[in-house]
C-alpha positions as CSV (number, residue, x, y, z in Angstrom):
1,M,-0.1,0.2,0.1
2,P,-0.8,2.5,-1.4
3,L,-0.4,0.1,-4.4
4,E,-2.1,-2.5,-4.7
5,M,-0.3,-5.9,-6.1
6,I,-2.3,-8.1,-8.2
7,E,-0.3,-11.0,-8.9
8,A,3.4,-12.2,-7.1
9,Y,5.6,-14.2,-9.4
10,K,7.4,-16.7,-9.4
11,T,11.0,-15.7,-8.0
12,D,13.7,-15.8,-11.3
13,T,17.4,-17.8,-10.0
14,T,20.1,-17.5,-12.5
15,K,23.9,-18.4,-11.0
16,Q,27.1,-16.4,-12.3
17,Q,29.6,-18.4,-11.4
18,D,29.7,-19.7,-7.2
19,K,26.3,-16.7,-7.5
20,Y,23.2,-17.1,-6.8
21,T,20.9,-14.1,-8.5
22,L,17.0,-14.4,-7.6
23,I,14.9,-11.8,-8.7
24,K,11.3,-11.5,-7.4
25,K,8.7,-9.6,-9.6
26,Y,5.5,-8.5,-8.3
27,G,2.9,-7.0,-10.4
28,L,1.0,-3.8,-8.6
29,T,-1.7,-1.1,-9.6
30,Q,-2.9,1.9,-8.3
31,F,-6.2,4.3,-10.0
32,D,-5.9,7.2,-9.3
33,S,-3.2,9.3,-10.5
34,G,-0.6,10.7,-8.5
35,R,3.2,10.2,-6.2
36,Y,3.2,7.4,-4.0
37,V,6.0,6.6,-2.7
38,I,6.5,2.5,-2.0
39,P,8.0,2.4,2.3
40,K,11.0,0.4,2.7
41,Q,10.3,-4.2,2.1
42,K,11.7,-7.2,4.4
43,V,13.9,-9.2,3.0
44,I,14.9,-12.3,5.7
45,I,17.1,-14.0,4.1
46,A,19.3,-16.7,5.6
47,G,17.4,-16.0,9.2
48,K,18.9,-12.4,8.8
49,Q,16.4,-9.2,7.8
50,Y,17.5,-6.7,5.2
51,I,15.9,-3.5,4.8
52,T,15.4,-2.0,1.0
53,D,15.0,1.1,0.0
54,S,11.9,3.4,-0.7
55,L,10.6,4.1,-4.5
56,L,9.3,6.8,-5.8
57,V,6.2,5.7,-8.8
58,N,4.6,8.3,-10.7
59,V,1.0,7.1,-11.8
60,N,0.4,9.4,-14.6
61,N,-2.8,10.7,-16.0
62,I,-3.6,9.3,-19.8
63,V,-5.2,12.0,-22.1
64,V,-8.4,10.2,-23.9
65,D,-8.9,11.2,-27.2
66,T,-13.1,11.0,-27.4
67,T,-12.4,11.5,-31.4
68,K,-11.5,8.1,-31.9
69,Q,-12.0,6.0,-28.1
70,K,-15.8,6.9,-27.4
71,L,-16.8,6.6,-23.8
72,Y,-19.7,4.3,-22.6
73,D,-21.0,4.4,-19.4
74,I,-20.6,1.2,-16.8
75,K,-22.6,-1.7,-18.2
76,P,-25.7,-3.2,-15.7
77,M,-25.4,-6.5,-14.3
78,I,-26.4,-9.4,-15.9
79,A,-27.7,-12.5,-13.9
80,V,-25.6,-15.1,-14.0
81,Q,-27.1,-19.2,-14.6
82,K,-27.1,-20.8,-11.5
83,P,-24.5,-24.5,-12.2
84,A,-26.4,-27.0,-11.6
85,S,-27.4,-28.7,-8.6
86,D,-27.4,-32.8,-8.2
87,W,-31.6,-33.0,-8.3
88,W,-32.1,-35.2,-11.1
89,K,-30.1,-37.6,-9.2
90,Y,-32.4,-38.0,-5.9
91,L,-35.3,-37.7,-9.0
92,L,-34.2,-40.8,-10.7
93,L,-34.2,-42.6,-6.5
94,G,-37.0,-41.3,-5.7
95,I,-38.6,-42.7,-9.2
96,L,-36.6,-46.0,-8.9
97,I,-37.9,-46.5,-5.1
98,L,-41.4,-46.3,-6.2
99,S,-41.0,-48.2,-9.4
100,L,-39.6,-51.1,-6.8
101,I,-42.9,-50.5,-4.2
102,G,-45.2,-50.7,-7.5
103,F,-43.7,-53.6,-8.9
104,I,-43.3,-55.8,-5.8
105,I,-47.5,-54.6,-4.9
106,Y,-48.8,-55.4,-8.8
107,W,-46.6,-59.2,-8.4
108,F,-48.3,-59.7,-5.0
109,V,-51.7,-58.1,-4.7
110,W,-52.9,-56.5,-7.4
111,R,-51.4,-59.1,-10.4
112,K,-54.2,-62.4,-11.8
113,K,-52.2,-65.0,-10.5
114,P,-52.5,-68.8,-12.5
115,L,-54.6,-70.9,-10.1
116,T,-53.1,-73.8,-8.9
117,E,-55.3,-77.0,-9.0
118,E,-56.5,-76.8,-5.9
119,E,-58.1,-73.2,-6.6
120,Q,-59.6,-74.7,-10.2
121,I,-61.7,-77.4,-8.4
122,A,-62.8,-74.8,-5.7
123,L,-64.4,-72.5,-8.4
124,L,-66.3,-75.5,-9.7
125,P,-70.1,-76.1,-8.5
126,P,-70.8,-78.3,-6.5
127,Y,-71.6,-80.7,-8.2
128,D,-68.8,-80.9,-10.6
129,R,-66.8,-81.2,-7.6
130,A,-68.5,-83.9,-6.7
131,K,-68.0,-85.8,-9.9
132,L,-64.5,-84.9,-9.9
133,A,-64.1,-86.1,-6.6
134,L,-65.1,-89.8,-7.8
135,Q,-63.4,-89.5,-11.2
136,K,-59.7,-88.7,-9.0
137,L,-61.1,-91.7,-7.0
138,D,-60.7,-94.0,-10.0
139,E,-57.6,-92.8,-10.7
140,S,-56.5,-94.2,-7.9
141,N,-54.7,-97.4,-6.6
142,Y,-56.5,-97.9,-3.2
143,L,-57.8,-100.9,-4.1
144,A,-55.0,-102.9,-6.3
145,Y,-53.6,-101.8,-2.9
146,D,-55.7,-103.4,-0.1
147,K,-55.9,-99.3,1.0
148,Y,-60.1,-100.1,2.0
149,K,-60.1,-97.0,4.8
150,E,-58.7,-94.4,2.2
151,Y,-60.9,-95.3,-0.7
152,Y,-64.2,-95.4,1.0
153,S,-63.5,-92.1,3.1
154,E,-63.0,-90.5,0.2
155,L,-65.6,-92.0,-1.2
156,T,-68.2,-90.7,1.4
157,L,-66.8,-87.4,1.4
158,A,-67.6,-86.8,-1.8
159,I,-71.2,-87.1,-1.1
160,R,-71.1,-85.5,2.4
161,K,-69.3,-81.9,0.7
162,Y,-72.3,-81.9,-1.7
163,L,-75.4,-82.8,0.5
164,D,-73.1,-80.3,3.1
165,E,-73.0,-77.2,0.3
166,K,-76.6,-78.2,-0.9
167,V,-79.0,-80.1,1.3
168,Y,-77.9,-79.9,4.7
169,D,-74.5,-77.8,6.2
170,R,-73.9,-79.5,8.7
171,A,-73.8,-82.8,6.9
172,L,-69.7,-83.0,7.1
173,E,-69.8,-83.7,11.0
174,S,-73.1,-85.5,11.1
175,T,-72.5,-89.2,12.1
176,T,-74.2,-91.0,9.7
177,D,-77.4,-92.0,11.7
178,E,-78.0,-87.8,12.0
179,L,-77.5,-87.2,8.8
180,I,-80.3,-89.8,7.8
181,T,-82.4,-89.2,9.9
182,R,-82.3,-85.2,8.4
183,L,-82.7,-87.0,4.9
184,E,-85.5,-88.3,6.1
185,I,-86.6,-85.4,7.6
186,L,-86.2,-83.1,4.9
187,S,-88.0,-86.0,2.7
188,D,-91.6,-86.0,4.9
189,G,-91.7,-82.0,4.9
190,N,-91.4,-81.8,1.1
191,Q,-88.2,-79.5,1.1
192,I,-86.0,-82.1,-1.0
193,E,-87.8,-85.0,-4.2
194,L,-85.8,-87.5,-2.2
195,T,-87.2,-91.2,-2.0
196,K,-87.0,-93.3,0.9
197,D,-85.4,-96.1,-1.4
198,H,-82.6,-93.1,-2.3
199,I,-82.4,-92.4,1.4
200,K,-81.5,-96.1,2.4
201,K,-78.7,-97.0,-0.8
202,I,-76.5,-93.2,0.9
203,E,-76.9,-95.3,4.2
204,S,-76.2,-98.5,3.3
205,V,-73.1,-97.2,1.8
206,L,-72.4,-94.7,4.7
207,K,-72.1,-97.7,7.2
208,R,-70.5,-100.0,4.9
209,A,-67.9,-97.5,5.2
210,D,-68.3,-97.1,8.8
211,L,-67.0,-100.7,9.4
212,V,-64.5,-100.2,7.1
213,K,-62.6,-97.0,9.1
214,F,-63.6,-98.0,12.4
215,A,-64.0,-101.5,12.8
216,K,-61.5,-102.6,9.9
217,S,-64.0,-104.4,8.0
218,A,-62.6,-105.9,4.4
219,P,-65.5,-105.7,1.5
220,D,-64.9,-107.4,-1.3
221,V,-63.6,-105.5,-4.2
222,E,-66.4,-105.4,-6.6
223,L,-68.6,-104.5,-3.8
224,A,-67.0,-101.5,-3.4
225,K,-67.3,-100.8,-6.9
226,I,-70.4,-100.6,-6.5
227,D,-70.6,-98.9,-3.8
228,R,-69.1,-96.3,-5.8
229,T,-71.3,-97.0,-8.4
230,V,-74.3,-96.2,-5.8
231,I,-72.5,-92.8,-5.0
232,D,-72.5,-92.1,-8.4
233,Q,-76.2,-92.6,-8.9
234,E,-76.8,-90.9,-5.8
235,I,-75.0,-87.8,-6.2
236,D,-77.5,-87.3,-9.2
237,Y,-80.7,-88.0,-8.2
238,V,-79.8,-85.3,-5.2
239,K,-79.4,-83.2,-7.7
240,E,-82.5,-83.6,-9.5
241,A,-84.3,-83.1,-6.2
242,L,-83.0,-80.1,-5.7
243,P,-85.5,-77.4,-5.8
244,E,-85.0,-75.1,-8.6
245,A,-83.2,-71.9,-7.2
246,S,-85.9,-69.0,-7.9
247,E,-85.8,-65.7,-9.6
248,E,-84.6,-63.5,-6.1
249,E,-82.4,-66.4,-5.4
250,K,-80.5,-66.5,-8.0
251,L,-80.4,-62.1,-7.7
252,L,-79.6,-62.9,-4.7
253,D,-76.1,-64.8,-5.3
254,I,-75.3,-62.2,-8.3
255,E,-75.2,-59.4,-5.3
256,Y,-73.5,-62.2,-3.2
257,K,-70.7,-62.4,-6.6
258,K,-70.7,-59.0,-6.7
259,Q,-70.2,-57.8,-2.4
260,Q,-67.5,-60.6,-2.6
261,E,-65.8,-58.8,-5.3
262,K,-65.9,-55.5,-4.1
263,K,-64.8,-57.2,-0.5
264,E,-61.8,-58.6,-2.4
265,F,-60.9,-55.1,-4.1
266,R,-61.1,-53.6,-1.0
267,Q,-58.7,-55.5,0.3
268,K,-56.0,-55.5,-2.7
269,V,-56.8,-51.3,-1.9
270,W,-56.1,-51.8,1.9
271,V,-53.0,-53.8,0.8
272,T,-51.2,-52.2,-1.4
273,I,-51.5,-49.0,0.7
274,A,-50.6,-50.8,4.1
275,A,-47.4,-52.0,1.7
276,I,-47.2,-48.2,0.5
277,V,-46.6,-47.2,3.9
278,F,-43.8,-49.4,4.8
279,M,-41.8,-49.6,2.1
280,L,-41.9,-45.9,2.6
281,G,-41.4,-46.3,6.4
282,L,-38.4,-49.3,6.0
283,T,-37.2,-46.8,3.0
284,F,-37.2,-43.4,6.3
285,A,-35.9,-45.8,9.0
286,A,-32.5,-47.1,6.3
287,F,-32.3,-43.2,5.5
288,S,-32.4,-42.0,9.0
289,Y,-30.1,-45.1,10.9
290,R,-27.9,-44.0,6.9
291,Y,-27.5,-40.6,7.5
292,G,-29.6,-39.6,10.9
293,F,-33.2,-38.9,11.6
294,N,-33.2,-35.1,10.9
295,Y,-31.0,-34.9,8.0
296,V,-33.8,-37.3,6.2
297,V,-36.9,-35.5,7.6
298,D,-34.8,-31.6,6.4
299,T,-33.9,-33.0,2.8
300,I,-38.4,-34.4,2.6
301,F,-39.6,-30.8,3.7
302,Q,-36.6,-29.0,1.5
303,K,-35.2,-27.4,4.9
304,D,-33.6,-23.9,3.3
305,T,-30.5,-23.5,4.8
306,K,-29.5,-27.2,4.0
307,Q,-30.3,-25.9,0.7
308,L,-28.5,-23.0,1.5
309,L,-26.0,-25.4,2.5
310,E,-25.7,-27.9,-0.8
311,G,-26.7,-25.3,-3.3
312,G,-24.5,-24.1,-5.9
313,W,-21.5,-21.9,-4.8
314,V,-20.0,-18.8,-6.4
315,D,-16.4,-17.6,-5.8
316,S,-16.1,-14.5,-6.4
317,D,-14.5,-11.2,-5.9
318,Y,-15.8,-8.6,-4.0
319,G,-14.5,-4.7,-3.9
320,F,-11.3,-3.0,-3.7
321,P,-8.4,-4.5,-3.2
322,P,-10.7,-7.7,-4.1
323,I,-11.7,-10.3,-1.2
324,T,-11.5,-13.7,-2.7
325,I,-14.2,-15.8,-1.0
326,S,-16.8,-18.3,-1.4
327,T,-21.1,-17.8,-0.8
328,P,-23.9,-20.0,-1.6
329,E,-25.4,-17.1,-3.5
330,V,-23.7,-14.3,-5.4
331,L,-23.5,-11.0,-2.9
332,K,-25.6,-8.0,-5.1
333,R,-23.8,-4.7,-4.4
334,E,-25.9,-2.6,-1.7
335,E,-25.4,1.8,-1.7
336,V,-24.1,3.1,1.2
337,A,-24.4,6.7,2.7
338,I,-22.0,8.3,3.0
339,P,-21.5,11.4,5.2
340,D,-21.1,15.1,3.4
341,D,-17.9,15.9,4.8
342,L,-16.2,12.2,3.7
343,I,-17.7,12.0,0.1
344,D,-13.8,13.4,-0.5
345,K,-12.1,11.5,1.6
346,I,-13.0,7.7,1.1
347,K,-14.8,4.8,-1.4
348,V,-17.0,2.4,0.6
349,S,-18.5,-0.8,-1.2
350,N,-21.3,-2.9,0.5
351,F,-22.4,-6.7,-0.9
352,G,-24.8,-8.5,1.0
353,Y,-27.1,-11.4,1.1
354,Q,-30.0,-12.4,3.1
355,L,-31.9,-15.5,3.7
356,E,-35.5,-14.0,5.5
357,D,-34.4,-14.1,9.3
358,K,-32.5,-16.7,9.4
359,F,-28.6,-15.8,7.3
360,T,-27.0,-13.0,6.8
361,I,-23.8,-11.5,5.2
362,A,-21.7,-8.3,4.2
363,I,-18.9,-7.3,3.3
364,T,-17.6,-3.6,3.1
365,S,-14.6,-2.3,2.3
366,T,-13.3,1.8,3.3
367,V,-10.9,2.9,1.4
368,L,-8.7,6.4,2.2
369,K,-8.6,8.7,-1.1
370,S,-6.0,10.3,-0.6
371,A,-2.9,9.3,1.2
372,P,-3.1,10.3,4.9
373,D,-1.3,12.8,7.4
374,Q,1.3,10.1,9.0
375,E,1.7,11.8,12.3
376,N,-2.4,12.2,12.6
377,A,-3.1,9.2,11.0
378,P,-4.9,6.1,13.2
379,S,-3.2,2.7,13.1
380,P,-4.4,0.0,11.7
381,E,-4.6,-1.5,15.1
382,N,-7.6,1.2,15.5
383,N,-9.1,0.7,12.6
384,V,-10.2,-2.4,13.1
385,L,-11.2,-1.8,16.8
386,K,-13.1,1.2,15.4
387,A,-14.3,-0.9,12.4
388,I,-15.9,-3.7,14.7
389,E,-17.8,-1.4,17.3
390,D,-19.3,0.0,14.3
391,N,-20.6,-3.5,13.9
392,L,-22.3,-4.0,17.1
393,K,-23.2,-1.0,17.1
394,A,-25.1,-1.5,13.7
395,I,-26.1,-5.1,14.9
396,E,-27.9,-3.6,18.0
397,A,-29.6,-0.4,16.7
398,T,-31.7,-3.4,14.2
399,G,-32.6,-4.6,17.5
400,G,-30.5,-7.0,18.8
401,R,-29.9,-7.4,22.4
402,N,-27.6,-9.6,25.0
403,I,-24.5,-9.3,23.3
404,I,-22.0,-11.6,23.8
405,S,-18.4,-11.3,22.2
406,N,-15.0,-12.5,22.4
407,K,-11.8,-11.3,20.0
408,D,-9.1,-13.4,18.0
409,K,-6.6,-13.2,16.1
410,F,-7.6,-14.9,12.8
411,K,-5.7,-16.0,9.5
412,T,-7.3,-16.7,6.1
413,P,-5.7,-19.4,4.4
414,N,-3.8,-16.9,1.9
415,G,-1.6,-15.6,5.0
416,A,-3.2,-12.4,5.7
417,E,-3.7,-11.2,8.8
418,G,-6.6,-9.7,10.8
419,V,-9.2,-10.0,13.7
420,K,-12.5,-12.4,13.8
421,T,-14.7,-11.3,16.5
422,S,-17.5,-13.6,17.3
423,G,-20.7,-13.8,19.6
424,T,-24.0,-14.8,20.4
425,F,-26.6,-11.8,20.8
426,D,-30.7,-11.8,20.3
427,Y,-32.2,-10.6,17.1
428,P,-36.3,-9.7,16.4
429,I,-38.3,-11.3,13.7
430,D,-40.9,-9.2,13.7
431,D,-40.9,-5.2,12.4
432,D,-41.9,-4.7,16.1
433,K,-39.6,-6.5,17.6
434,Q,-41.5,-8.9,20.6
435,D,-40.5,-11.4,18.8
436,Y,-36.6,-12.9,19.5
437,V,-34.6,-15.8,19.2
438,N,-31.3,-16.7,19.5
439,G,-28.5,-15.6,16.9
440,Q,-24.9,-15.8,17.1
441,F,-22.8,-13.5,14.7
442,V,-19.1,-13.8,13.5
443,I,-17.0,-10.6,12.3
444,L,-13.5,-11.2,10.5
445,S,-11.6,-7.5,10.1
446,F,-8.7,-7.0,8.1
447,A,-6.9,-3.4,8.0
448,N,-3.7,-1.6,6.8
449,K,-3.4,2.7,6.9
450,D,-5.2,3.1,3.9
451,V,-8.0,0.5,3.5
452,T,-10.6,-1.5,6.3
453,Q,-12.4,-4.5,5.3
454,Q,-14.7,-6.6,6.8
455,I,-17.3,-9.3,6.7
456,L,-20.1,-9.6,9.3
457,I,-22.0,-13.2,9.2
458,T,-25.6,-13.0,11.1
459,Y,-27.1,-16.9,12.0
460,L,-29.6,-18.3,13.6
461,K,-28.1,-19.9,16.7
462,D,-28.2,-24.5,16.7
463,D,-28.6,-25.0,13.1
464,I,-26.3,-27.5,11.8
465,Y,-26.6,-25.9,8.2
466,L,-25.8,-22.7,8.9
467,D,-22.8,-23.6,11.4
468,Q,-21.6,-25.5,8.5
469,V,-22.4,-22.7,5.8
470,V,-20.4,-20.5,7.7
471,E,-17.2,-22.9,8.6
472,R,-17.0,-22.6,4.6
473,I,-17.7,-19.5,4.2
474,V,-14.6,-18.6,6.4
475,A,-12.1,-21.3,5.4
476,S,-12.7,-19.8,1.5
477,I,-11.7,-16.0,2.3
478,E,-8.7,-14.7,1.3
479,L,-7.1,-11.6,0.0
480,N,-3.7,-9.8,0.0
481,Q,-2.1,-7.0,2.3
482,K,1.2,-5.9,1.8
483,E,3.1,-5.8,5.5
484,D,4.1,-2.3,5.8
């Protein structure tokens, strides 16, 4: 200073005989004409300190021929396209998860599954099922291997099931005597047109079956075949003896089938809902276990501070001398009111961004337009302290209270030294200043004789995403300051 270093070039080393010559070049800039003195510089070689001579630099005005070189106004600000985010990855993951859930639900709930043989038989009318049971009995080898018990069990089961569904709904659990008595009562009451002779034949087969099953009787094979024929015929007789269903009964049967279909549809809907809830719950639990419950909830509900942290960050320079900084959003230039008596003495540039009542950042650079009186000029340390005090007063002026601060030395990644002031305070979130929340602030201050630079960050306390945002911003700050 007062010239700004824009670049430090690599040291050029040359050797002449037994001596080395080291040449270090710097690129300097100054936009105001005048005479400037580069003060003495310290050079340390092998631990020994040397002082260079001061240098006088004349910065001359350049006469512009407006007839050849036209003058133009400063171009307006333009919108910068925001870097692409990874939203499509989350969308693709969500589609894959939903597709998997949909496929599982379709495969196990809505898909028309091929019926098993038992299911196909169950859909047959009672008469057809009874006939099919007798057909399967014929295909068995029970009689060839003297398995009379199994033979008669299936034989009597065929007619009992048919009677249970069409005549007497307790035919399966009734004894032979109970079942025959019931058939006689129905016959006498004209509820079924079944003659005594047919009932007698059914009774004869059933009682012979009881002897085989419980008394281990072994009838003749031919008699067993005759009994099978009798049962086959009696099933036909029972079918013919049954009264024809009335129109009302047919309508009731149709209505019953419709109700069953609706019931089955509702069951599938509820199973689908339950499956979706279960799969989403399982997915939520898995992500919560992997990333944490709060992180998953904040991702689902798109918490603004989390989006601020994970959005497309911007690396840029602000002010002059420039401050290089990485921020979650581009900082916009803000007008700063300068008192009339200071307009010719200082130049102030300010850039800022605000996320509702949760996060603010402001970068302010104050540059002296003319070299100060060396004897009466305040030291850089005093400039820093005054700037910090002004910022704390500004926080208090906007409604901040219970301000607790702490100062410490701070060094940027490129070695620029400054002061870090951090602390806590309460700030209002409404215009009436009735509702207050807990907040934190960080003030990073840098100064020399001609320039004072500050970065002020205020943010909501106990927000893990804002803590990371501030940490990332602070770690990215770089600026060049020449030591006097």
